[in-house]
N, C-alpha and C positions, 0 to 999 in steps of 0.2 A: 507364344505367351502373351496373353493379353496386355494392353497397353497400362491398366491400372497395377498389374503385378510387376511390370517393369520398373513403374514409377515407385511403388513400394520397396522393391529390392535394390533401388540404388543406394550407395553405400552413405549418401549424405542424408538421405531421409531416415536411414537406420540409426545414425549418428544423433539426428535431431530427436527422434523418438526415444531413443535411451537418455538423452539430455532431458527431455520434456518430463518423462517418467519420474526421473529422479529429482527433479527440481519442483514438480507439481507442488505438494505439500509445502514446502518452504515459501514459494512465490504466493500460494493461496492465503498464507499466514500473513505475509506481509500486505496483500491486498485487502484483506479483512481489516487490518488497522488502518489502511489508507482511506477505505471507502465506509466501513462501519456497518455494511451488510454483506450478509453470506452470499447472496445470489449476485449481487453487484460485483464483489470480489471474484466469484468464480467468471462472470463475464469479463472482467478485466483482465484476468489471467489469460483466458482462451483468446481474447483479441489480440493480446501482447504475444504470447506464441504464435499465433496466425501470422502477425506481421512479422517477428523473428524468422518464421519458418521461409517466408518468401525472400528474405535477405541471407539465409544461413550458410551459403557458400561463401559470401562475403565478409561473415563476421570472423573476425582473427580468434581463433580458437583459444588463445591464452587470455582473452578477454570476453569471454562468452558471458560470465556472470555479471560483470560490469554492463555490457551491451544490453543484456535481458533486463537488468535492474532499471536501468536508465529508460528503456523503452517502458517498463512497467508505471515507472513515476511520469513519464511525459504523457502516456496514455490516460492515466488518473487525473491530471491536470487538466487535460483537453477533455474529459468526460465531465469535470466540475464546470469548465467554461460553457460547454453546451448546455448542461442543466441549468445553469444561471440564465442563459438566454431563453430558455424554455419557460422557466418560472416567471421571468419579466413578461413573456407574451400570453401566459395563462391568467385567465380573470380570477382565479382561486388555485390554493394549494391542495394538490391530492392528498388524499387519506394515507397514512403510513400502513402500509399492509403487514411489517413485521413489527411488532413492539417487542422491547427486550422483557424476557420473563424472570421477574425477580423473585419467584417463590422457590428457588432452589438453594442449594448450599451456599456458603459465604463466598466460595470462590466464584461462583456465577453471579452472585451481586456484585462482587469486586469487579469482575469483567464488565459487567454493565455499566458499572460507574466510570470506570476507565474509557470505555467506547463513548458513554455520553459526554464526558468531559473533552476527549479527542475530536468530536463532532463540534465543539464550539470554536475550536481553532481555526486560523486560516489554512488554506490548503498548504502553503510552504511551510508554516509552523508544523503542521501535523506531519508532513513528508519528511522534514528535518528531524523531528523527535522520533517518527518509526525507524527511519534509516539509522539513527544514532544509538537508539535504546533497544530497538528489536533486531535489528540487522548488526548491529554491533560495528557500524562503520566510523572510520576516524572522520574528523572535521573536514580534512583535504579531500578524502574520497567522497563525501557529500557534496562538497563544493563542485567536484567534477561531474558528478551524477546531474546535479542541477544546473551546472553552467554559471555558477556565480563564485563570489569571492568567500574566503573562508569567514572574514568578518561579517558578512550577511548570514552565513550559517550560524555564527555564533549568536548573532542578534535575534534570529528566528527561535534558536533553541533557548535564550535566556528568556525571550518573551513568552514562548509556548509553556515553560516550565513555571513562570509565573501565573500565567492564566490556569494551568493545572492545579497548582498549589492553593489558589483563591475560588476554584470552582466549588458550589455548594454539594457537590456530591461527596466531596472530602471535607467533611466537617471536623470540628477540632478533637472529636472522641475518635476519630479513624486517624490520628496522626502517628499511632503506634506501627501501622503499615504504610509508609510512603510509597508514593508512585514512583517506581524505578527510575533512578537518575535524578529524582526531583529531592534530593537532600542538600 
């Protein structure tokens, strides 16, 4: 049996492949909300799953979702730090390749407004709001994922929601459809 077949046939890689296949869509949606860009979200999920795969045998199976979610968040924060350094070193900002398309139905416009507003938040505020209102995690779980206190999570959530409420993308005429969790 060739080496690659033995590698693919091992039970650990089969378990990982099953987990990754089942979790891909959920992880991609979370990563999209964290990054604001579909291609960066795909890269983030791929990077996260590659790193998790390298440690798969040591991950407690009852805490796999927590471990993967924490890895996703940490990889995103590292990505933001690296980008910040790159922007400081560049004499000009690169052009954005993917502009939101606001010519579609109201749901697409709404999604674009939410993504635009989320992009103005700090990385920690955005992460807290995504984990709280998209992933539906409790404050204690978010504090564990971010390795901070519950008070810090509450502060980031409060400030993030206040920033979203005051964002120009959600003008007074749009208050009939509040941002999820922002009431």
